[in-house]
C-alpha positions as CSV (number, residue, x, y, z in Angstrom):
1,M,76.4,-80.4,-20.2
2,S,74.5,-80.5,-23.5
3,L,75.4,-78.2,-26.4
4,K,72.2,-76.6,-26.3
5,W,72.7,-75.6,-22.2
6,R,76.3,-74.9,-22.6
7,K,74.9,-72.1,-25.7
8,L,72.1,-70.8,-23.7
9,F,74.0,-70.0,-20.5
10,Q,76.6,-68.5,-23.1
11,I,74.3,-66.3,-24.9
12,H,73.0,-65.1,-21.2
13,N,76.8,-64.6,-19.7
14,I,75.4,-66.6,-16.9
15,Q,78.8,-68.2,-16.1
16,Q,79.9,-64.9,-14.3
17,S,76.6,-65.3,-12.4
18,L,77.4,-68.9,-11.7
19,N,80.9,-67.9,-10.3
20,F,79.4,-65.6,-7.6
21,I,76.7,-68.8,-6.9
22,N,79.6,-70.9,-6.0
23,L,81.4,-68.5,-3.5
24,T,77.9,-67.7,-1.8
25,D,77.4,-71.6,-1.7
26,R,80.8,-72.1,0.1
27,I,80.2,-69.2,2.2
28,S,76.6,-70.6,3.3
29,C,77.6,-73.8,4.5
30,S,77.3,-72.7,8.1
31,T,73.6,-72.3,7.1
32,L,72.8,-75.5,6.4
33,A,71.9,-76.3,10.1
34,F,68.1,-76.8,9.2
35,V,68.8,-78.8,5.8
36,P,68.0,-82.6,6.7
37,K,70.8,-85.2,5.8
38,C,70.7,-86.8,2.6
39,Q,72.8,-88.9,0.2
40,P,75.0,-87.6,-2.4
41,V,73.4,-87.3,-6.0
42,G,74.4,-89.7,-8.4
43,E,75.1,-89.4,-11.9
44,K,71.9,-91.0,-13.0
45,E,69.7,-88.5,-11.2
46,L,71.8,-85.6,-12.4
47,S,71.3,-86.9,-16.1
48,E,67.6,-87.4,-15.8
49,L,67.3,-83.7,-14.3
50,E,69.1,-82.3,-17.1
51,S,67.7,-84.1,-19.7
52,F,63.9,-82.8,-18.0
53,M,65.6,-79.2,-18.3
54,T,66.9,-79.6,-21.6
55,N,63.9,-81.0,-23.3
56,S,61.7,-78.0,-21.3
57,N,61.4,-74.8,-23.2
58,K,59.3,-73.3,-20.4
59,I,59.5,-74.4,-17.3
60,C,57.1,-73.3,-14.3
61,V,58.6,-73.8,-11.2
62,L,56.8,-74.5,-7.7
63,T,59.4,-73.8,-4.5
64,G,58.6,-74.5,-0.9
65,A,60.8,-74.0,2.1
66,G,63.5,-76.4,1.3
67,I,65.3,-73.7,-0.8
68,S,65.0,-71.3,1.8
69,T,66.9,-73.4,4.4
70,E,69.8,-73.5,2.6
71,S,70.0,-69.5,3.2
72,G,69.7,-70.2,7.3
73,I,65.5,-70.3,7.5
74,P,64.0,-73.0,9.3
75,D,60.9,-74.5,8.0
76,Y,58.2,-76.5,9.7
77,R,58.3,-80.1,8.2
78,S,62.0,-81.5,7.6
79,E,63.0,-84.3,9.5
80,G,65.1,-84.3,12.4
81,V,65.6,-80.3,12.0
82,G,62.1,-78.6,11.3
83,L,60.2,-76.8,13.6
84,Y,58.0,-79.6,14.3
85,A,60.7,-81.7,14.9
86,R,62.5,-79.6,17.5
87,S,59.4,-77.9,19.2
88,D,55.6,-78.4,19.9
89,R,55.0,-75.1,19.1
90,R,52.7,-74.5,16.2
91,P,51.8,-71.8,13.8
92,V,49.2,-68.8,14.6
93,L,46.0,-69.8,13.1
94,Y,44.0,-67.0,11.1
95,K,41.2,-67.6,13.2
96,E,43.1,-67.2,16.6
97,F,45.0,-64.2,15.1
98,C,41.6,-62.2,14.0
99,E,39.4,-63.5,17.3
100,S,42.0,-62.7,20.0
101,K,43.9,-59.6,21.1
102,Q,46.3,-61.1,23.4
103,T,47.2,-63.6,20.0
104,R,47.8,-60.6,18.0
105,R,50.3,-59.1,20.7
106,R,52.0,-62.4,20.8
107,Y,52.5,-62.5,17.6
108,W,53.5,-59.1,16.6
109,A,56.0,-58.9,19.5
110,R,57.9,-62.1,18.3
111,N,57.5,-60.8,14.8
112,Y,59.2,-57.4,15.8
113,V,62.3,-59.0,17.5
114,G,62.6,-61.5,14.7
115,W,62.2,-59.1,12.1
116,P,66.0,-57.5,11.8
117,R,67.1,-61.2,11.0
118,F,64.5,-62.3,9.1
119,S,64.5,-59.5,6.6
120,S,68.2,-59.7,6.4
121,F,68.4,-63.2,4.9
122,V,69.8,-63.3,1.6
123,P,69.3,-65.3,-1.6
124,N,71.5,-68.8,-2.3
125,S,72.5,-70.7,-5.2
126,T,69.2,-72.2,-5.9
127,H,67.5,-68.8,-5.9
128,K,70.1,-66.9,-8.1
129,I,70.2,-70.2,-10.9
130,L,66.3,-69.8,-11.3
131,K,66.9,-65.9,-11.8
132,N,69.2,-66.7,-14.3
133,L,67.0,-69.2,-16.0
134,E,64.4,-66.7,-16.1
135,D,66.8,-64.3,-17.8
136,A,67.8,-67.0,-20.3
137,G,63.8,-67.4,-21.2
138,K,63.8,-71.2,-19.6
139,V,61.8,-70.7,-16.7
140,S,58.5,-68.8,-17.4
141,C,57.4,-68.6,-14.0
142,V,58.5,-69.3,-10.1
143,I,55.8,-70.1,-7.9
144,T,57.1,-69.9,-4.4
145,Q,55.3,-71.2,-0.9
146,N,57.6,-69.3,0.6
147,V,57.1,-65.3,2.1
148,D,60.9,-64.7,2.7
149,N,60.9,-62.6,-0.5
150,L,64.2,-64.3,-1.6
151,H,63.2,-65.0,-5.2
152,F,62.8,-61.2,-5.7
153,K,66.1,-60.3,-3.6
154,A,67.7,-62.7,-6.0
155,G,66.4,-60.7,-9.1
156,S,63.3,-62.8,-10.4
157,K,60.5,-61.1,-11.9
158,N,57.6,-63.1,-12.6
159,V,57.2,-64.9,-9.0
160,I,53.7,-65.7,-7.9
161,E,53.8,-65.4,-3.7
162,L,51.0,-68.5,-3.5
163,H,51.1,-67.4,0.6
164,G,51.8,-63.9,0.3
165,T,54.8,-61.9,1.8
166,A,55.9,-61.1,5.0
167,F,57.3,-58.1,3.8
168,R,53.9,-56.4,3.4
169,V,51.2,-55.6,6.0
170,T,47.8,-55.4,5.5
171,C,44.6,-54.1,7.4
172,L,41.8,-56.7,7.6
173,N,39.1,-54.1,7.6
174,C,40.3,-51.8,4.6
175,D,42.8,-53.6,2.9
176,H,45.2,-50.9,3.3
177,K,48.6,-52.3,3.0
178,I,52.0,-50.7,4.0
179,S,55.5,-52.2,4.0
180,R,56.9,-54.2,6.9
181,Y,59.7,-51.8,7.3
182,D,57.5,-49.3,7.8
183,L,55.8,-51.2,10.6
184,Q,58.8,-52.0,12.0
185,K,59.7,-48.2,12.9
186,I,56.1,-47.9,14.3
187,L,56.5,-50.6,16.6
188,Q,59.9,-49.5,17.6
189,Q,58.5,-45.8,18.6
190,N,55.5,-47.6,20.5
191,N,57.7,-49.9,22.2
192,K,61.0,-48.4,23.1
193,H,60.8,-50.1,26.4
194,M,61.1,-53.3,24.7
195,K,64.7,-55.2,25.2
196,A,65.0,-58.4,23.5
197,E,67.6,-60.3,21.3
198,A,66.1,-63.0,19.0
199,Q,66.6,-66.4,20.0
200,M,65.5,-69.5,18.1
201,M,63.8,-68.1,15.0
202,R,60.6,-69.6,13.6
203,P,59.9,-70.2,9.9
204,D,57.9,-66.9,9.4
205,G,60.5,-64.9,11.1
206,D,58.8,-64.8,14.7
207,V,61.0,-65.7,17.6
208,E,60.4,-67.2,21.2
209,L,59.8,-64.6,23.9
210,S,58.5,-64.8,27.8
211,Q,55.0,-63.7,28.5
212,D,56.7,-60.9,30.5
213,Q,58.1,-59.7,27.3
214,V,54.7,-60.0,25.4
215,E,52.4,-58.5,27.7
216,N,53.4,-54.7,27.6
217,F,53.9,-54.9,23.8
218,V,52.0,-52.0,22.0
219,V,50.2,-53.1,18.9
220,P,49.3,-50.1,16.2
221,S,46.2,-50.3,14.2
222,C,45.5,-49.3,10.7
223,G,46.6,-45.6,10.1
224,K,43.6,-45.4,7.7
225,C,40.8,-46.8,9.7
226,G,42.0,-48.1,12.9
227,G,41.2,-51.7,11.7
228,I,43.3,-54.6,12.6
229,L,47.0,-55.1,11.0
230,K,48.1,-58.5,9.8
231,P,51.3,-59.4,8.0
232,D,50.0,-60.1,4.4
233,I,50.5,-64.1,4.7
234,V,48.0,-66.9,4.3
235,F,48.0,-67.9,7.7
236,F,47.0,-71.7,8.3
237,G,43.5,-72.0,8.3
238,D,42.6,-69.1,5.8
239,N,42.4,-69.6,1.8
240,V,44.7,-68.6,-0.9
241,P,42.9,-65.5,-2.8
242,R,40.9,-67.1,-5.6
243,Q,42.4,-64.7,-8.1
244,R,45.6,-66.0,-7.1
245,V,45.0,-69.5,-7.5
246,D,43.5,-68.9,-11.1
247,K,46.5,-67.1,-12.2
248,V,48.5,-70.0,-10.7
249,K,46.6,-72.4,-12.9
250,Q,47.0,-70.3,-15.9
251,E,50.7,-70.1,-15.7
252,V,50.8,-73.9,-15.0
253,E,48.9,-74.1,-18.3
254,M,51.0,-72.0,-20.3
255,A,54.5,-73.8,-19.4
256,D,55.4,-77.4,-20.8
257,S,56.8,-78.6,-17.6
258,L,56.5,-78.1,-13.7
259,L,59.8,-78.4,-11.3
260,V,59.1,-78.8,-7.7
261,L,62.6,-77.6,-5.6
262,G,62.3,-78.1,-1.7
263,S,58.5,-78.7,-0.9
264,S,57.0,-81.6,0.4
265,L,53.7,-80.7,-1.0
266,S,51.9,-81.2,2.7
267,V,49.0,-78.6,2.2
268,F,46.8,-78.5,-0.2
269,S,47.5,-75.6,-1.7
270,G,50.9,-77.0,-3.3
271,L,49.7,-80.2,-4.3
272,R,46.5,-78.4,-6.0
273,I,49.1,-77.0,-8.6
274,I,50.2,-80.8,-9.0
275,L,47.1,-81.9,-9.8
276,Q,46.8,-78.9,-12.3
277,A,49.6,-79.6,-13.7
278,V,48.7,-83.6,-14.3
279,D,45.0,-82.4,-15.7
280,A,47.3,-80.1,-18.3
281,K,49.4,-83.5,-19.1
282,R,52.6,-81.5,-18.4
283,P,55.6,-83.6,-16.9
284,I,56.4,-83.0,-13.3
285,A,60.0,-83.3,-11.8
286,I,60.6,-82.9,-8.5
287,V,63.8,-82.1,-6.3
288,N,63.2,-82.5,-2.3
289,I,64.7,-84.5,0.5
290,G,62.4,-87.2,2.0
291,K,58.8,-88.1,0.3
292,T,56.0,-85.8,-1.0
293,R,52.8,-86.0,-1.5
294,A,53.0,-86.0,-5.0
295,D,56.0,-88.6,-5.6
296,Q,53.3,-90.6,-7.4
297,Y,52.6,-87.9,-10.1
298,A,56.4,-87.4,-10.9
299,Q,58.1,-88.9,-13.9
300,I,61.4,-87.6,-12.1
301,K,62.1,-87.3,-8.6
302,V,65.7,-86.4,-6.8
303,A,65.9,-86.9,-2.9
304,A,68.4,-84.2,-2.7
305,R,69.7,-80.9,-1.7
306,C,68.5,-78.3,-4.4
307,G,71.7,-76.1,-3.9
308,E,73.7,-79.0,-4.7
309,I,72.3,-80.7,-7.9
310,L,71.2,-77.2,-9.8
311,P,74.6,-76.0,-9.7
312,K,76.1,-79.1,-11.1
313,I,73.5,-79.4,-13.8
314,C,74.0,-75.4,-14.8
315,S,78.0,-75.6,-14.4
316,L,78.8,-79.2,-15.6
């Protein structure tokens, strides 16, 4: 580790946290079922990424599902282990959710059963390191495509949830918002007959259920206006709110570099951030197993597991 990095970590007493990270990383080995296979990280790659981070004093970080898979949450696109590789199921579309009462009933029934497990997932070494780097003044902002709340659980403060959060519910009519934990209590009261255990977890926290389990499920309406309740998530076919897009652009321009962790950048909302960084002439580094849509724009591309490479850089 460079002298600059060593002093940075000593000043902020991060080594104590890294000891915790090393412990949790060993424990989490059993949660890597949804992480695709990759080759070990070479010294050249480690050196290049460390130099990139050393030379950046205000890093904007974009994270994707590839960091949460190391906490045991599956993703959609990982080769061989993502939902698309394991199932022909596809995520609910925004238009279908809004227009179909049956679609909403199916979604909420599956989400209800999956919620206790989904809400219990904990941050891994990547989340903890990013929190520490924010405390040290190295990371200026984390933009995440994930809806799992793990950056906040790890203690990061300046986090933009690009696609919203599964931990909040909104009314499509009056925009009233409630905690997903509070909705779980209401769902439980309305569906005491529901007896089901989570089987195959899907990336957004819902699970597979039979039609018989779904058809009698009672979905509540908004307590204020009687409108439709929806997770405060940008569903497929919906758009990221303009205000959030503008905030992201501002953070990218204020930073001096962009670090992408665990995202294939397959959806345009993620790729757009890369294009913003290119326009702002900010250097880009990508750590992701497999190709991304932005490899051509990156000065550094490392095909590795984030939870393997970041602890090595921060504890050499």
